[in-house]
C-alpha positions in Angstrom: -12.0 -40.8 -17.3 -14.7 -38.0 -16.8 -17.1 -36.9 -19.5 -15.1 -33.8 -20.5 -11.9 -35.8 -21.0 -13.7 -38.5 -23.0 -15.1 -35.9 -25.4 -11.6 -34.5 -25.9 -10.2 -37.9 -26.4 -12.8 -38.8 -29.0 -12.1 -35.6 -30.8 -8.3 -36.1 -30.9 -8.1 -39.8 -31.4 -11.2 -40.2 -33.6 -11.9 -43.5 -32.1 -8.3 -44.7 -32.5 -6.6 -46.5 -29.5 -3.0 -46.3 -30.7 -2.4 -42.6 -30.3 0.9 -41.9 -28.5 2.9 -38.7 -28.0 5.4 -37.5 -25.4 3.7 -35.5 -22.6 3.9 -31.8 -23.2 1.9 -28.6 -22.7 0.1 -27.4 -25.9 -0.1 -23.7 -26.8 -1.9 -24.2 -30.1 -2.9 -21.7 -32.7 -6.7 -21.3 -33.1 -8.2 -22.3 -36.3 -10.7 -20.1 -38.2 -13.6 -22.0 -36.7 -12.6 -21.5 -33.1 -11.8 -17.8 -33.7 -15.6 -17.4 -34.3 -16.5 -18.8 -30.9 -15.4 -17.8 -27.4 -16.7 -20.2 -24.8 -18.1 -18.9 -21.5 -15.9 -19.7 -18.5 -18.3 -22.4 -17.2 -19.0 -24.0 -20.6 -17.0 -26.8 -22.3 -16.1 -26.3 -25.9 -19.0 -27.2 -28.2 -19.2 -30.7 -29.5 -19.5 -29.6 -33.2 -16.0 -28.0 -32.9 -14.5 -31.0 -31.2 -15.9 -33.6 -33.7 -14.2 -31.7 -36.6 -10.8 -32.6 -35.2 -9.7 -35.9 -36.6 -6.0 -36.1 -36.1 -3.2 -35.0 -33.7 -2.2 -32.3 -36.1 -5.7 -30.7 -35.9 -5.9 -30.8 -32.1 -4.9 -27.2 -32.0 -8.6 -26.3 -32.5 -9.4 -27.6 -29.0 -8.4 -24.5 -27.1 -7.6 -21.0 -28.1 -4.0 -19.9 -27.7 -2.1 -16.7 -26.8 -2.2 -14.2 -29.6 0.5 -14.5 -32.2 -0.1 -11.2 -33.9 -0.3 -7.6 -32.5 -1.8 -7.1 -29.1 -5.5 -6.4 -28.9 -4.9 -3.9 -26.1 -5.4 -0.2 -26.6 -2.4 1.7 -28.0 -2.4 3.7 -24.8 -1.8 0.6 -22.7 1.8 0.1 -21.8 1.3 -3.7 -21.4 1.1 -5.8 -24.6 -1.9 -7.8 -23.3 -2.4 -11.3 -24.8 1.2 -11.5 -25.9 3.0 -14.0 -23.7 6.7 -13.8 -24.9 8.9 -13.6 -21.8 11.4 -10.7 -21.3 13.8 -11.8 -18.7 15.8 -8.6 -18.8 12.7 -6.5 -18.0 11.5 -8.9 -15.3 15.0 -8.9 -13.6 15.1 -5.1 -13.9 11.8 -4.7 -12.1 12.6 -7.2 -9.4 16.0 -5.6 -8.8 14.7 -2.1 -8.6 11.9 -3.1 -6.3 14.5 -4.9 -4.1 16.4 -1.7 -3.6 13.5 0.7 -2.9 12.5 -0.6 0.5 16.0 0.1 1.7 15.4 3.7 0.7 12.2 3.9 2.6 13.9 2.5 5.7 16.5 5.2 5.4 14.0 7.9 5.0 12.2 6.8 8.1 15.3 6.6 10.2 16.7 9.2 12.6 19.4 10.0 10.0 16.8 10.7 7.3 17.9 13.4 4.9 14.4 14.8 5.0 15.0 15.8 8.6 17.6 18.3 7.4 16.1 19.3 4.0 12.5 20.0 5.0 13.2 22.5 7.8 15.3 24.5 5.2 12.2 24.7 3.2 10.2 25.9 6.2 8.4 22.6 6.7 8.6 21.3 10.3 9.5 17.7 10.9 9.4 15.1 13.7 12.3 15.0 16.2 14.7 12.2 15.3 14.0 10.5 18.6 10.4 9.7 17.5 11.9 7.7 14.6 13.7 5.3 16.8 12.1 1.8 17.0 12.6 1.9 20.7 10.2 4.8 21.1 7.5 3.9 18.5 7.1 0.8 16.3 5.2 2.7 13.6 8.2 3.7 11.6 9.3 0.0 11.6 5.8 -1.1 10.6 5.9 1.3 7.6 9.3 0.0 6.6 7.9 -3.5 6.7 5.0 -2.5 4.5 7.5 -1.4 1.9 9.3 -4.7 2.1 6.2 -6.9 2.0 4.8 -5.0 -1.0 8.1 -5.4 -2.8 8.1 -9.2 -2.1 4.6 -9.5 -3.4 5.4 -7.6 -6.6 8.6 -9.6 -7.1 6.5 -12.8 -6.8 4.0 -11.4 -9.4 6.7 -10.5 -11.8 8.6 -13.7 -11.5 5.9 -16.3 -11.2 2.5 -14.9 -12.2 2.8 -12.2 -14.9 2.1 -13.6 -18.3 2.7 -10.6 -20.5 6.3 -9.4 -20.9 7.8 -6.7 -18.8 10.2 -4.6 -20.8 13.1 -2.8 -19.1 11.4 0.5 -19.9 8.1 -0.6 -18.3 10.0 -2.1 -15.4 11.7 1.3 -14.7 8.3 3.2 -15.0 6.5 0.8 -12.6 9.4 0.8 -10.1 9.6 4.6 -10.1 5.8 4.9 -9.6 5.9 2.5 -6.6 8.9 4.3 -5.1 7.1 7.7 -5.5 4.0 6.4 -3.8 6.0 4.9 -0.9 8.0 8.1 -0.5 4.8 10.2 -0.2 3.8 7.9 2.7 7.2 8.4 4.4 6.9 12.2 4.0 3.4 12.1 5.6 4.8 10.3 8.6 7.7 12.8 9.0 5.5 15.9 8.9 3.8 16.6 12.3 0.5 17.8 10.8 -0.1 14.4 9.2 2.1 12.1 11.2 0.5 9.2 13.1 3.5 9.3 15.5 1.9 12.1 17.5 -1.5 10.4 17.9 -2.8 8.8 21.0 -2.1 5.1 21.2 -4.3 2.1 22.1 -3.1 -1.1 23.6 -3.4 -4.3 21.5 -4.2 -7.3 23.9 -3.0 -9.9 21.4 0.4 -8.3 21.1 1.3 -8.0 24.8 2.5 -4.5 25.8 2.4 -3.1 22.2 0.6 0.1 21.8 -0.2 1.8 18.5 -2.3 4.7 17.2 -5.7 3.5 16.0 -5.0 4.6 12.4 -1.8 2.6 12.4 -3.7 -0.5 13.6 -6.5 -0.1 11.1 -4.2 0.7 8.3 -2.0 -2.3 9.0 -5.1 -4.6 8.9 -6.2 -3.0 5.6 -2.7 -3.4 4.2 -2.6 -7.1 5.1 -6.1 -7.8 3.7 -5.4 -5.9 0.5 -2.1 -7.5 -0.2 -3.7 -10.9 0.4 -6.6 -10.2 -1.9 -4.3 -8.9 -4.7 -2.0 -12.0 -4.4 -4.8 -14.6 -4.1 -6.8 -13.2 -7.0 -3.8 -13.2 -9.3 -2.9 -16.7 -8.2 -6.5 -17.9 -8.8 -6.5 -16.5 -12.3 -3.1 -18.1 -13.0 -4.4 -21.5 -11.8 -7.5 -21.1 -14.0 -5.4 -20.4 -17.1 -3.0 -23.3 -16.3 -5.8 -25.9 -15.7 -5.5 -28.9 -18.1 -6.6 -32.4 -18.8 -4.4 -35.2 -20.1 -5.6 -37.0 -23.2 -3.6 -39.6 -25.1 -0.4 -38.6 -23.2 -0.9 -34.9 -24.0 -1.8 -32.0 -21.7 -4.5 -29.7 -23.1 -5.2 -26.4 -21.4 -9.0 -26.3 -21.2 -9.4 -22.6 -20.1 -7.2 -20.8 -22.6 -9.5 -18.2 -24.3 -11.9 -18.2 -21.4 -12.7 -15.5 -18.8 -11.8 -16.4 -15.2 -14.9 -16.4 -13.1 -13.7 -18.4 -10.1 -13.0 -17.4 -6.5 -12.6 -13.7 -6.1 -13.2 -13.2 -9.8 -16.8 -14.2 -9.3 -17.2 -11.3 -6.9 -15.6 -8.5 -8.8 -14.3 -8.1 -12.4 -10.9 -6.7 -11.2 -10.3 -8.0 -7.7 -6.5 -7.6 -8.0 -7.0 -3.9 -8.7 -9.3 -3.7 -5.7 -6.8 -5.4 -3.5 -4.1 -2.9 -4.6 -6.3 0.0 -3.7 -7.1 -1.5 -0.3 -3.5 -2.0 0.7 -2.4 1.3 -0.7 -5.1 3.0 1.4 -4.1 1.1 4.5 -0.4 2.1 4.0 -1.4 5.8 3.7 -3.7 5.7 6.8 -0.9 4.1 8.8 1.5 6.8 7.8 -0.6 10.0 7.5 -3.8 9.3 9.4 -7.4 9.0 8.2 -7.8 12.0 5.8 -4.4 11.6 4.1 -4.8 7.9 3.8 -8.3 8.0 2.4 -7.2 10.7 0.0 -4.4 8.5 -1.3 -6.8 5.6 -1.6 -9.3 7.6 -3.6 -6.4 8.8 -5.9 -5.4 5.2 -6.6 -9.1 4.1 -7.0 -9.7 7.0 -9.4 -6.7 6.0 -11.5 -8.0 2.5 -11.8 -11.6 3.5 -12.4 -10.7 6.2 -14.9 -7.9 4.6 -16.8 -6.8 1.0 -16.0 -10.3 -0.5 -16.0 -11.1 1.3 -19.3 -8.0 0.0 -20.9 -8.7 -3.5 -19.7 -12.3 -3.3 -20.8 -11.2 -2.4 -24.3 -8.8 -5.3 -24.4 -11.4 -7.8 -23.1 -14.0 -6.6 -25.5 -11.6 -7.0 -28.4 -10.6 -10.5 -27.4 -13.7 -12.0 -25.9 -16.5 -10.0 -27.5 -20.0 -11.1 -26.3 -18.6 -13.4 -23.6 -17.1 -10.4 -21.9 -20.4 -8.5 -22.1 -22.2 -11.5 -20.5 -19.5 -11.7 -17.8 -20.0 -8.0 -16.9 -23.7 -8.7 -16.5 -23.0 -11.6 -14.1 -20.3 -9.8 -12.1 -21.5 -6.3 -11.6 -18.9 -5.0 -9.1 -15.7 -3.6 -10.7 -13.1 -3.4 -7.9 -14.5 -4.1 -4.5 -17.8 -5.9 -3.9 -20.3 -3.7 -2.2 -18.4 -0.5 -2.8 -17.6 -0.1 -6.5 
């Protein structure tokens, strides 16, 4: 047994060797003593707190638990951060709505798209239907796949990673926002002034005879990188929160109440937000070219920097206090290392 485990065992068993309980995951309620102390991510819990625990009933003081009262998040935040009560109806609603939306985007990018009839009536020129055929250009199909892959990633997040509950109302709002952003990309591709379908193509040696406009190639790479960063960072934080040691037949989560500073979280304070901005920018560049894509990327970055980061900062300050201030000093970048 390593040193950390032995310290926990001493605290729980108080030197006894006949402790036995069925194996389970603890989600204890913090005592008044632990509420006064929030350990840094790289620190074990202090010995003086551990040695005050003398029985299995008191082992709840070993690690802080999810909040049991009102959320510490800002009233403006739609997410009840720190409250980990599942809401299956909301989760299933979000996954279901996101499963439908990529079908809509595929339809909007097809030769039978209703936009091809509606936009000319409004005086807005559109691409000829022949350019939307996968036989003539693979770009429309690439954009459709971007919608599908982002939907799969978000379904994975909602079903296996998200800790806070997703209410049906929140699920509807999030799904509509994602659908609106994707529809903007589809429109950019259908309008000749912004469409990448009319740009000069370059050959891609690794893909045989495939030729793509340079913005589509660069945008696709940014999309893949951003989606990977968002997914990996969220999974790293989830693994951090789930890490445990087994003592006396019980599993104790050693990182509850700590700030994740591992992997991508050691490079930026919100790498998942940065990954989202990156893949959204790539999606926009692939559909509408350099200027339109960068404009969309800046809009998403501005939303995170101006609202989401502020709301998260308020919650982290309320829950972690000085530990969060120290973490911000150690990790200076907010979204993307080297950029912001």
